[in-house]
C-alpha positions in Angstrom: 80.6 -18.5 133.6 82.2 -16.0 131.3 85.9 -16.8 130.6 88.5 -14.8 128.7 92.2 -15.2 128.0 94.6 -12.2 127.8 98.0 -12.7 126.3 100.8 -10.0 126.8 103.9 -11.0 124.9 107.3 -9.3 124.7 110.7 -10.8 123.5 111.7 -11.5 127.1 108.4 -12.4 128.7 105.0 -13.9 127.9 102.2 -13.5 130.4 98.8 -15.1 130.1 95.9 -14.0 132.3 92.7 -16.1 132.7 89.6 -14.0 133.5 86.5 -15.6 134.9 83.3 -13.5 135.4 85.5 -10.3 135.1 87.9 -11.4 137.8 91.6 -12.5 137.4 91.9 -16.1 138.6 95.1 -17.4 137.1 98.4 -15.9 135.8 101.0 -17.8 133.8 104.4 -16.3 133.2 107.0 -17.7 130.8 110.6 -16.2 130.5 113.6 -17.5 128.6 115.7 -17.7 131.7 112.9 -19.6 133.6 111.3 -21.7 130.9 108.5 -24.1 131.9 109.9 -27.7 131.9 106.9 -29.9 132.8 106.2 -32.3 129.9 109.7 -32.1 128.5 111.2 -35.6 127.7 114.9 -36.3 128.3 117.3 -39.2 127.8 118.8 -39.5 131.2 121.5 -41.5 132.9 120.9 -43.2 136.2 123.4 -41.8 138.7 122.3 -43.6 141.9 119.9 -46.3 142.9 118.7 -46.0 146.5 116.8 -49.0 147.8 116.3 -47.3 151.2 113.8 -44.8 149.6 112.9 -46.9 146.6 114.0 -44.2 144.2 116.8 -43.3 141.8 118.5 -40.1 140.8 118.8 -39.5 137.1 121.1 -37.0 135.4 119.1 -35.2 132.7 121.5 -32.2 132.4 119.8 -29.9 134.9 121.7 -28.3 137.9 120.4 -31.0 140.2 119.7 -34.6 139.4 116.0 -35.6 138.8 114.2 -37.8 141.3 112.5 -41.0 139.9 110.4 -43.1 142.3 110.0 -46.9 141.8 106.3 -46.4 141.1 107.1 -44.2 138.1 109.4 -46.7 136.4 107.9 -48.6 133.5 107.3 -52.3 134.2 106.7 -53.9 130.8 104.4 -56.8 132.0 102.7 -54.9 134.9 99.0 -54.6 134.8 97.2 -51.2 135.3 94.3 -51.2 137.7 90.8 -49.8 136.9 91.7 -46.6 138.7 93.5 -45.6 135.5 90.1 -45.6 133.7 88.9 -42.1 134.6 92.0 -40.0 134.7 91.5 -36.3 135.0 93.7 -34.7 132.4 93.1 -31.1 133.2 96.0 -30.6 135.5 98.0 -27.4 135.8 101.1 -28.8 134.1 99.5 -28.4 130.6 101.0 -31.7 129.5 98.3 -34.2 130.4 100.9 -36.0 132.6 98.7 -36.8 135.5 98.1 -39.9 137.6 98.6 -43.2 135.8 96.6 -45.4 138.2 97.9 -48.0 140.6 100.6 -50.3 139.1 102.6 -53.1 140.4 105.6 -51.5 142.2 108.8 -53.6 142.1 112.0 -53.0 144.0 113.9 -50.2 142.4 117.1 -52.2 142.5 115.5 -54.8 140.3 114.5 -52.2 137.7 117.4 -49.9 137.3 121.2 -50.0 137.5 123.7 -47.2 137.9 124.9 -45.9 134.5 121.8 -47.1 132.7 120.2 -44.8 130.1 116.5 -44.2 130.6 113.8 -42.1 128.9 112.0 -39.8 131.4 109.5 -37.0 131.4 109.4 -34.1 133.9 106.3 -34.1 136.1 107.5 -31.5 138.6 109.9 -28.7 138.2 112.8 -28.0 140.6 111.4 -26.3 143.7 113.6 -24.8 146.5 116.5 -27.2 147.2 114.9 -30.1 145.3 115.7 -31.1 141.7 113.0 -32.0 139.2 110.7 -35.1 139.6 110.4 -37.3 136.6 108.5 -40.4 135.4 109.4 -43.1 132.9 105.7 -43.4 132.0 105.8 -40.8 129.2 102.6 -39.2 128.0 102.1 -36.9 125.0 99.2 -34.4 125.1 97.1 -33.3 122.2 94.1 -31.1 122.2 91.6 -33.9 122.4 93.7 -36.9 123.5 96.6 -37.7 125.8 98.6 -40.6 124.4 100.3 -42.9 126.9 102.6 -45.5 125.2 103.0 -47.6 128.3 99.4 -47.8 129.3 96.7 -50.1 128.0 93.3 -48.6 128.6 91.1 -45.8 127.3 90.2 -43.3 130.0 87.8 -40.3 129.9 88.2 -37.1 131.8 86.2 -37.0 135.0 85.0 -33.5 134.0 82.8 -35.0 131.4 79.8 -35.7 133.6 77.3 -37.6 131.4 77.7 -41.3 131.7 76.4 -42.0 128.2 78.8 -39.5 126.6 81.7 -41.0 128.5 80.8 -44.5 127.3 80.4 -43.2 123.7 83.8 -41.5 123.7 85.5 -44.5 125.3 84.0 -46.9 122.7 84.8 -44.6 119.7 88.5 -44.1 120.7 88.9 -47.7 121.8 88.0 -48.9 118.3 90.6 -46.9 116.5 93.4 -47.7 119.0 95.7 -50.4 117.5 96.5 -53.4 119.6 99.6 -53.0 121.8 99.8 -49.3 120.8 99.4 -48.0 124.4 96.5 -46.2 126.0 94.8 -42.8 125.8 92.8 -40.3 127.9 90.0 -38.5 126.2 90.2 -34.9 127.3 87.4 -32.6 128.5 87.2 -30.5 125.2 86.5 -33.7 123.2 82.7 -33.9 123.7 81.9 -32.5 120.2 84.9 -34.0 118.4 84.4 -36.3 115.5 85.9 -39.7 114.8 88.1 -38.3 112.0 89.4 -35.6 114.4 90.3 -38.3 117.0 92.0 -40.5 114.3 94.1 -37.6 112.9 95.3 -36.5 116.4 96.0 -40.1 117.6 98.1 -40.7 114.5 100.0 -37.4 115.1 100.7 -38.3 118.7 101.8 -41.9 117.9 104.1 -40.5 115.1 105.6 -38.1 117.7 106.3 -41.0 120.0 108.0 -42.9 117.2 110.1 -39.9 116.4 111.1 -39.6 120.1 112.2 -43.2 120.2 114.2 -42.8 117.0 116.0 -39.7 118.3 117.2 -41.6 121.4 119.2 -44.0 119.2 121.4 -41.2 118.1 121.8 -39.2 121.3 124.1 -39.5 124.3 122.6 -39.0 127.7 121.9 -36.6 129.2 120.0 -34.8 126.4 116.6 -33.3 125.8 114.6 -35.4 123.3 111.2 -33.6 123.2 110.2 -30.1 124.3 106.6 -29.5 125.5 104.9 -26.7 123.6 105.2 -23.1 124.9 102.9 -21.6 127.5 100.6 -19.7 125.1 100.2 -22.6 122.6 99.7 -25.1 125.5 97.0 -23.0 127.1 95.2 -22.6 123.8 95.4 -26.4 123.3 94.2 -27.2 126.8 91.7 -24.4 127.6 90.5 -22.7 124.5 87.0 -24.1 123.8 83.6 -22.8 123.0 83.4 -21.9 126.7 86.0 -19.2 126.2 84.4 -16.0 124.8 87.5 -14.1 123.8 91.3 -14.4 123.5 93.0 -11.0 123.3 96.7 -10.9 122.1 98.9 -7.8 122.0 101.6 -9.3 119.9 101.2 -9.7 116.1 103.6 -12.6 116.1 101.9 -14.6 118.9 98.5 -13.7 117.3 99.6 -15.3 114.0 101.0 -18.3 115.8 97.7 -18.9 117.7 95.4 -18.4 114.7 97.6 -20.7 112.5 97.5 -23.4 115.2 93.7 -23.1 115.6 93.2 -23.4 111.8 94.5 -27.0 112.1 92.6 -28.0 115.3 89.6 -25.8 115.7 89.0 -23.4 112.8 85.6 -22.4 114.2 87.3 -20.7 117.2 89.7 -18.5 115.1 87.2 -15.6 115.0 87.3 -15.4 118.8 91.0 -14.5 118.8 91.5 -10.7 118.7 94.7 -8.7 118.1 94.9 -5.9 120.6 96.6 -2.8 119.0 95.7 0.1 121.2 98.4 2.3 122.8 97.2 1.6 126.3 98.9 -1.7 127.5 96.4 -4.6 127.4 96.7 -5.5 131.1 96.3 -1.9 132.1 93.2 -1.5 130.0 91.6 -4.6 131.5 92.5 -3.4 135.0 94.5 -6.4 136.1 98.0 -5.0 136.4 97.2 -3.8 139.9 96.0 -7.2 140.9 99.2 -8.7 139.6 101.2 -6.3 141.7 99.2 -7.3 144.8 100.1 -11.0 144.3 102.7 -11.0 147.0 100.8 -9.1 149.7 100.1 -11.0 152.8 96.6 -9.5 153.2 93.6 -9.9 150.9 90.5 -7.9 151.7 87.0 -9.5 151.4 83.9 -7.6 150.1 82.1 -7.3 153.5 85.1 -5.9 155.3 86.9 -9.1 156.5 90.3 -10.2 155.3 92.6 -13.2 155.0 96.3 -13.4 155.7 98.4 -15.7 153.5 101.8 -16.9 154.8 104.1 -19.2 152.8 106.6 -21.3 154.7 109.0 -24.1 153.7 106.6 -26.8 155.1 103.1 -25.4 154.3 101.0 -22.4 153.5 98.9 -21.0 156.3 95.8 -18.9 155.7 94.1 -17.0 158.5 90.5 -15.6 158.2 89.6 -12.5 160.2 86.3 -10.6 160.4 88.1 -7.2 160.3 85.7 -4.3 160.4 82.7 -6.4 159.5 80.6 -6.9 162.7 77.2 -7.8 161.2 73.9 -6.7 162.8 72.6 -9.0 165.4 73.4 -12.7 165.0 77.2 -13.3 165.4 76.9 -16.8 163.9 75.5 -15.2 160.6 78.3 -12.7 160.7 80.9 -15.4 161.0 79.3 -17.6 158.3 79.2 -14.7 155.8 82.9 -13.9 156.5 83.9 -17.5 156.2 81.9 -18.0 153.0 83.6 -15.0 151.3 86.9 -16.2 152.6 86.4 -19.7 151.1 85.8 -18.1 147.6 88.8 -15.8 147.9 91.1 -18.6 149.2 90.3 -20.8 146.2 91.0 -17.8 143.8 94.2 -16.8 145.6 95.6 -20.3 145.4 95.1 -20.4 141.7 96.3 -16.9 141.2 99.5 -17.3 143.2 100.0 -20.9 141.9 100.5 -22.1 145.5 100.8 -25.8 146.0 101.6 -28.4 148.6 100.0 -28.6 152.1 97.6 -25.7 152.9 96.0 -25.0 156.3 93.1 -22.6 156.5 92.1 -21.2 159.9 88.5 -20.1 159.5 86.6 -18.2 162.2 85.2 -20.8 164.7 81.6 -21.8 163.9 79.2 -23.2 166.4 77.0 -25.4 164.2 78.0 -28.3 162.0 75.7 -27.2 159.2 77.6 -23.9 158.9 80.9 -25.7 158.8 79.5 -27.9 156.0 78.3 -24.8 154.1 81.8 -23.2 154.2 83.5 -26.4 153.2 81.0 -26.9 150.3 81.7 -23.3 149.1 85.5 -24.0 149.2 85.2 -27.2 147.4 82.9 -25.7 144.7 85.3 -23.0 143.8 88.3 -25.3 144.0 86.5 -27.4 141.4 87.3 -24.7 138.8 91.0 -25.1 139.4 93.0 -27.0 136.7 95.4 -28.3 139.4 94.2 -31.3 141.5 93.0 -30.2 145.0 91.6 -32.0 148.0 90.0 -30.3 151.0 89.3 -32.2 154.2 86.5 -31.6 156.7 86.6 -28.7 159.2 88.4 -29.9 162.3 87.4 -29.3 165.9 89.9 -26.4 165.9 88.1 -24.8 162.9 90.9 -25.7 160.5 90.6 -27.0 157.0 93.5 -29.0 155.8 93.9 -29.3 152.0 96.4 -30.1 149.3 96.9 -28.6 145.9 99.0 -30.1 143.1 102.4 -28.5 142.9 104.4 -28.9 139.6 106.5 -25.8 139.7 107.5 -22.9 142.0 104.8 -20.5 143.0 104.9 -16.9 141.6 106.2 -15.8 145.1 109.2 -18.2 144.7 109.9 -17.6 141.0 109.4 -13.8 140.9 110.9 -12.7 144.2 114.1 -13.5 146.1 115.1 -13.4 149.8 115.8 -9.9 151.1 119.6 -9.4 151.6 118.9 -7.5 154.8 116.5 -9.8 156.6 117.6 -13.0 154.8 114.0 -13.8 154.0 112.5 -13.6 157.5 110.7 -10.3 156.8 112.1 -8.9 160.1 115.2 -6.9 161.2 116.5 -6.3 164.7 115.4 -3.1 166.4 117.8 -0.2 167.0 117.7 -1.0 170.7 118.8 -4.6 170.0 121.7 -3.4 167.7 122.9 -0.9 170.4 123.1 -3.7 173.0 124.9 -5.9 170.5 127.4 -3.1 169.9 127.9 -2.7 173.7 128.6 -6.4 174.1 131.2 -6.3 171.2 133.1 -3.4 172.9 133.1 -5.4 176.2 134.7 -8.3 174.4 137.4 -6.0 173.0 138.1 -4.6 176.5 138.2 -8.1 178.0 141.3 -8.9 175.8 143.1 -5.8 177.1 143.2 -3.9 173.7 143.7 -0.2 173.9 143.6 1.1 170.3 140.9 3.6 169.5 137.8 2.0 167.8 135.4 3.5 165.3 131.8 2.3 165.7 129.8 2.4 162.4 126.0 2.1 162.6 123.1 2.5 160.3 121.7 6.1 160.5 118.5 5.0 162.2 120.5 3.2 164.9 122.9 6.2 165.3 119.8 8.5 165.7 118.4 6.2 168.4 121.7 6.5 170.3 121.7 10.4 170.0 118.1 10.7 171.1 117.7 7.9 173.6 121.2 7.2 175.0 123.2 10.4 174.5 125.8 9.2 177.0 126.3 5.8 175.3 129.8 6.5 174.0 131.1 8.1 177.2 129.8 5.3 179.3 131.4 2.7 177.1 134.7 4.5 177.0 134.8 4.6 180.8 134.1 0.9 181.0 136.4 -0.2 178.2 139.4 2.2 178.9 140.1 3.2 175.3 138.7 5.9 173.0 135.5 5.3 170.9 134.0 7.2 168.0 130.5 6.8 166.7 129.6 7.4 163.0 126.5 6.7 160.9 127.0 4.8 157.7 124.1 4.7 155.2 125.7 1.9 153.3 125.1 -0.5 156.2 122.0 -2.7 156.5 119.6 -1.5 159.2 120.8 -4.2 161.7 124.4 -4.3 160.7 127.4 -2.9 162.7 131.0 -2.4 161.9 134.0 -2.1 164.3 137.2 -0.6 162.9 140.6 0.0 164.6 141.1 3.6 163.8 144.9 3.8 163.4 145.3 0.6 161.3 141.9 0.9 159.7 141.5 -2.8 160.4 138.0 -4.3 160.4 137.5 -6.4 163.6 133.7 -6.9 163.3 133.8 -10.6 162.6 136.0 -11.2 165.6 134.0 -9.4 168.2 130.4 -8.7 167.0 129.2 -12.2 167.6 125.6 -11.5 168.8 
């Protein structure tokens, strides 16, 4: 698989595009006003301990208090189970802060008290109405190792397949880890690393942890103690290996930053970093700017003529697969299999590209045979395997649905780069002109029911006013006869499409809120 990284940097925004086999599969965006927080370490103050949900809320200085579950609190004498042995470090948070294995969970009220200071690390950024999620089990990520001060084992990334290599790396790192110094995870890019490289990075990470602990002695909660590296440097640390053919950067400053960083950790990769200096913008030249603009479209077309529809809701993401104009030749089951297989590939790509997480339900076209269902599920899982976020896809149900989950550590691009429409309040729909005219009629009837006789001015959006003139030309006369007072209709381009305004003409008093209820 051919992989490239493209970095577009300006003073107010940094965008990193990951290209696999000539196709955009992942986009990371970092802005000063929406900086990535996962991996940051804070000295927080416990605001509330809630035994009913076995969690605490911790003030770390953000708009909303952070959520800390009892399972994420450090228990000094707790034992870590063997599930911690093979942690997968390649998660989308770029920090190495993944699962810690199963630990003994004690009642939250026995572990924390209100007003207590506690060192925590962000594992999930604020999403929607929820504050950040944090853990007290801090981890510090390097290029080859993830150091976990409160763990006690050496784990190896699951993405290193060879058993012998895993055992070699575990033994090598285990020998250099001092007693009671914590635990580490050996990362995927470590296969060719030397013992000296491991020792140098482990010492650096352990010294960083000592520095963090020292800083907490002179700080008052809430305060940031350690900031995770920026998106560009973090991506180079976590992704840039011999498998990446090229990194193109269009900023001299970022280019120097990356090459300087690589000189210290992987000098042999420096020559793969290229400074892009052409006049045509980098993303335009590579033909991916259009794909980025299409990120928020509901419909994604498939090569054969089918398409998928992606709908994000508060509870889950639903994806519907349609055959579209692709009708195949003779065998309908082959037609359906081809469409579903293409859809499985595109679904995996779109989830990465849009950074969608949480519960996802995919409605594939119904297949008759179990073997075809298995083929589609295998295709989906194969392409999900390329995702840096943890994913889990369940078997195709009797309804033809595939339920799956994808790790969510921050808002999707849809949530972070768009906002609710002020007209439709995020529903994507507005009332029809016919509906607005009927609402206006009901408002006038309410005014008449109170016996008011002042002339009233009806202001409507131009499209609604045009509907009245073309479809109900006697609307005003009919209402006047019913109400018993003069009415005047005017269009107002400043109104929303489904908004009306009622004004008493003489006093110029707005009575919309009083009468236009529904």
